[in-house]
C-alpha positions as CSV (number, residue, x, y, z in Angstrom):
1,M,138.5,102.2,113.9
2,P,135.3,99.7,113.5
3,E,133.3,101.2,110.5
4,L,129.6,100.4,109.5
5,P,129.9,96.9,108.7
6,E,131.6,95.9,112.2
7,V,129.0,97.9,114.0
8,E,126.1,96.4,112.0
9,T,127.7,92.9,112.9
10,T,128.3,93.8,116.5
11,V,124.6,94.4,116.6
12,R,123.3,91.5,115.2
13,G,125.4,89.5,117.5
14,L,124.0,91.5,120.6
15,A,120.6,90.8,119.2
16,R,120.7,87.0,119.1
17,V,121.4,87.2,123.0
18,L,119.7,90.6,124.3
19,E,116.6,91.0,122.3
20,G,113.7,90.2,124.6
21,E,115.7,90.0,127.8
22,R,115.6,91.2,130.9
23,I,118.5,93.1,132.4
24,A,119.2,91.7,135.9
25,S,122.4,93.6,136.7
26,V,125.0,96.5,135.6
27,R,128.0,97.0,136.6
28,V,130.3,99.8,135.7
29,N,134.1,99.4,136.2
30,R,135.4,102.8,135.5
31,P,134.1,106.4,135.6
32,D,134.3,107.1,131.9
33,L,135.6,105.9,128.5
34,R,136.2,108.7,126.3
35,R,133.6,110.6,128.0
36,P,132.2,109.7,131.6
37,F,129.1,106.9,131.3
38,P,125.9,108.2,132.1
39,A,125.3,109.2,136.1
40,G,122.7,106.4,137.1
41,L,123.1,104.1,133.9
42,G,123.0,101.1,136.2
43,Q,119.9,102.0,137.9
44,A,118.0,103.0,134.6
45,L,118.8,99.7,133.2
46,T,118.4,97.1,135.8
47,G,115.2,95.5,135.7
48,A,114.6,96.7,131.8
49,T,113.5,94.5,129.2
50,V,115.4,95.1,126.1
51,T,113.0,95.6,123.2
52,G,115.1,95.7,119.9
53,L,118.6,96.5,118.8
54,G,119.6,98.5,115.9
55,R,121.9,101.4,114.3
56,R,122.8,104.4,113.4
57,A,125.9,105.5,111.3
58,K,128.2,104.0,113.4
59,Y,126.8,103.7,116.5
60,G,125.0,101.0,118.3
61,L,121.3,101.3,119.7
62,I,120.0,99.2,122.7
63,H,116.5,100.0,122.9
64,T,114.5,99.4,126.2
65,D,110.7,99.1,127.6
66,R,111.6,102.4,129.6
67,D,111.5,104.4,126.5
68,Q,115.3,104.6,126.8
69,T,118.2,103.5,124.5
70,M,121.5,103.0,125.3
71,V,123.8,104.3,122.7
72,F,127.1,103.2,122.2
73,H,130.5,103.9,120.1
74,L,133.1,101.3,119.8
75,G,135.7,104.0,119.0
76,M,139.3,102.7,118.0
77,S,139.6,99.7,119.8
78,G,136.0,98.9,121.5
79,R,134.4,95.4,121.3
80,W,131.4,93.3,123.0
81,R,132.3,90.0,124.3
82,I,129.3,87.4,124.8
83,E,129.8,85.0,127.8
84,P,133.5,86.0,128.2
85,D,135.2,82.9,129.9
86,T,137.4,85.0,132.3
87,A,136.9,88.8,133.0
88,D,139.5,91.2,131.5
89,R,140.8,94.8,132.8
90,H,139.6,96.2,129.8
91,D,135.8,95.0,130.3
92,H,134.7,98.6,131.6
93,L,130.5,97.6,131.3
94,V,129.3,94.4,132.1
95,I,125.7,93.7,131.6
96,E,124.1,90.4,132.8
97,T,120.4,89.3,132.1
98,A,118.0,87.3,133.9
99,S,118.4,84.4,131.8
100,G,122.5,84.3,132.7
101,H,123.9,85.8,129.7
102,V,126.9,88.1,130.3
103,L,128.0,90.5,127.8
104,A,131.2,93.2,128.5
105,L,132.2,96.1,126.5
106,N,135.8,95.8,126.4
107,D,137.9,98.8,125.2
108,A,141.4,98.7,125.7
109,R,142.1,102.5,124.4
110,R,138.9,103.9,125.7
111,F,137.9,106.0,122.8
112,G,134.4,104.7,122.6
113,S,131.6,106.0,124.3
114,V,128.2,105.0,126.2
115,D,124.9,107.2,126.7
116,L,121.5,107.1,127.6
117,V,119.0,108.8,125.5
118,D,115.0,109.2,125.5
119,T,114.3,106.6,122.5
120,V,111.8,109.5,121.3
121,A,114.7,112.2,121.2
122,L,117.2,109.9,119.4
123,D,116.8,111.9,116.1
124,G,118.0,115.1,118.0
125,F,120.9,113.2,119.9
126,A,123.7,115.7,119.2
127,P,125.7,112.9,117.0
128,F,122.6,111.8,115.2
129,A,121.1,115.7,114.2
130,A,123.1,116.5,111.4
131,L,123.4,113.0,109.8
132,G,122.9,112.1,106.2
133,P,120.8,109.1,105.0
134,E,122.2,105.6,105.7
135,P,123.8,104.0,103.4
136,L,121.9,101.0,102.9
137,G,118.6,102.8,103.7
138,E,116.3,104.0,100.9
139,G,117.4,107.6,101.6
140,L,120.7,107.1,99.7
141,T,119.6,107.6,96.1
142,V,121.5,109.0,93.0
143,R,119.3,112.3,93.2
144,H,120.5,112.6,97.0
145,L,123.9,112.6,95.8
146,A,123.4,114.5,92.7
147,D,121.8,117.3,94.5
148,S,124.5,117.5,97.7
149,L,127.4,117.0,95.3
150,K,126.5,119.6,93.0
151,G,128.9,122.3,92.7
152,R,131.5,120.6,95.2
153,V,135.0,121.2,94.4
154,S,136.2,119.1,97.3
155,P,137.3,115.3,95.9
156,I,134.7,113.0,95.9
157,K,136.4,110.9,98.4
158,A,136.7,113.5,101.0
159,M,132.5,114.3,100.3
160,L,131.9,110.7,100.8
161,L,133.3,110.8,104.4
162,D,131.1,113.7,105.2
163,Q,128.6,112.3,107.8
164,R,126.4,115.0,106.6
165,I,126.0,113.7,103.1
166,V,126.4,109.8,103.9
167,A,125.9,108.3,107.3
168,G,128.7,106.0,108.6
169,L,130.8,105.4,105.6
170,G,134.5,105.1,106.2
171,N,137.6,105.4,104.8
172,I,137.9,101.5,103.6
173,Y,134.5,101.0,102.0
174,V,134.7,104.6,100.3
175,C,138.0,103.3,98.6
176,E,136.2,99.8,97.6
177,A,133.1,101.7,96.0
178,L,134.8,103.9,94.1
179,F,137.0,101.5,92.9
180,R,134.2,99.4,91.5
181,A,132.4,102.6,90.3
182,G,135.5,103.4,88.2
183,V,135.7,107.0,89.6
184,S,138.9,108.5,91.1
185,P,138.9,109.5,94.4
186,E,140.8,112.9,93.3
187,R,138.1,114.1,91.2
188,P,136.0,117.2,92.2
189,A,132.8,115.8,93.4
190,G,130.7,118.4,91.4
191,K,132.3,116.8,88.5
192,V,131.3,113.4,88.9
193,R,128.4,112.6,86.1
194,R,125.2,111.2,86.7
195,G,126.1,107.7,85.2
196,E,128.8,107.5,87.5
197,L,127.0,108.1,90.6
198,E,124.5,105.5,89.0
199,R,127.5,103.0,89.5
200,L,128.4,104.5,92.4
201,V,125.3,104.2,94.5
202,P,124.8,100.2,94.2
203,A,128.7,100.0,94.4
204,I,128.2,101.4,98.0
205,R,125.6,99.1,99.2
206,A,127.3,96.1,97.6
207,V,130.7,96.7,99.4
208,L,128.8,97.5,102.6
209,S,126.2,94.5,102.2
210,E,129.4,91.8,101.3
211,S,131.4,93.1,104.4
212,I,128.6,92.6,106.8
213,A,128.0,89.1,105.5
214,A,131.6,88.5,105.7
215,G,131.3,89.6,109.6
216,G,133.1,93.0,108.6
217,S,137.1,93.5,108.5
218,T,139.5,92.7,111.0
219,I,141.7,95.6,111.7
220,R,144.1,95.5,114.9
221,D,141.7,94.7,117.6
222,Y,138.2,94.3,116.1
223,A,136.5,91.2,116.5
224,Q,132.5,89.9,116.3
225,P,130.9,89.7,119.6
226,N,131.5,86.1,119.6
227,G,135.1,86.6,119.3
228,E,135.4,85.6,115.9
229,L,137.3,87.6,113.1
230,G,135.6,89.4,110.1
231,Y,137.0,88.3,106.9
232,F,136.2,90.7,104.3
233,A,139.6,92.2,104.3
234,A,140.4,89.0,102.5
235,N,137.8,90.7,99.6
236,W,139.8,94.2,99.3
237,Q,140.4,94.9,96.1
238,V,142.1,98.1,96.4
239,Y,142.6,99.0,100.3
240,G,145.9,97.9,101.4
241,R,147.0,96.7,98.1
242,E,149.6,99.4,96.9
243,G,151.9,98.5,94.5
244,Q,149.9,95.3,93.7
245,P,148.4,94.4,90.1
246,C,144.9,95.8,89.4
247,C,142.3,93.0,89.8
248,K,139.7,94.0,87.5
249,P,140.0,92.2,84.1
250,G,141.7,93.8,81.3
251,C,143.5,96.4,83.2
252,T,147.1,96.6,83.4
253,G,147.2,99.2,86.2
254,T,148.9,99.1,89.6
255,I,147.2,99.9,92.9
256,A,148.6,103.3,94.0
257,R,148.2,105.1,97.5
258,I,147.6,108.8,98.2
259,V,147.0,110.8,101.2
260,Q,143.8,112.8,101.4
261,G,142.5,114.9,104.4
262,G,145.1,112.7,106.6
263,R,143.7,109.3,105.2
264,S,145.4,106.5,102.9
265,S,143.2,106.2,99.7
266,F,143.8,103.4,97.7
267,W,142.8,103.5,93.9
268,C,144.0,102.4,90.2
269,P,144.9,105.4,88.5
270,R,144.4,103.7,84.9
271,C,140.6,102.4,85.7
272,Q,139.7,104.9,87.7
273,R,138.9,108.6,86.4
């Protein structure tokens, strides 16, 4: 599933061709993805001008001058194609701008979604209502994590994946951030010391920022809107490296894999405590 860096990369790619453009036509090629497309989506967007794009957690936002925002989620295999050479049977939503740009939302597995929300009501939109702070925003602080994790006995890995604590963090980037901070994914969250949180917060920011700069991580179907692949996977230090030597200088450990909550956690038992 595309994670926060992949969605951020997608939004930035769309912004280059959509921001400030008037939407000339909207074509919906099937009735639904994970759930039905909004009724009247084409009518609502046709003729509207895109005033900006954004992201909340793992959702992309396309704002318009009609005070409505199209909210999209890429699901497991979704991606936007910009100026596609040919049509594809999985292009379920196609937008054309007045200047001739064509954008197609392609989703082979159809686990994605599209919603149309009044812009002023975005904070109350059901998937957003209980979200924690953005990991790249000012709301993610050592104090916020300390307060949120106090007394928690669940593993720190599970708590960081809880969208009510931090919005948008996914499995790959939590594994990588915990490794950089030297914290075991199995540690009870309430027992992570303040000094470790002071390493963890910048580690989260750094691994996300580096991934965005690299265009995200390509797993299975993900590609950037221009068709290019994300290259951050080449920089993974623990994820997917089970049985390989730890890359931290001076560490003689071996990367291990455990399953937590049905997801693989990769870590170094020697230098993550």
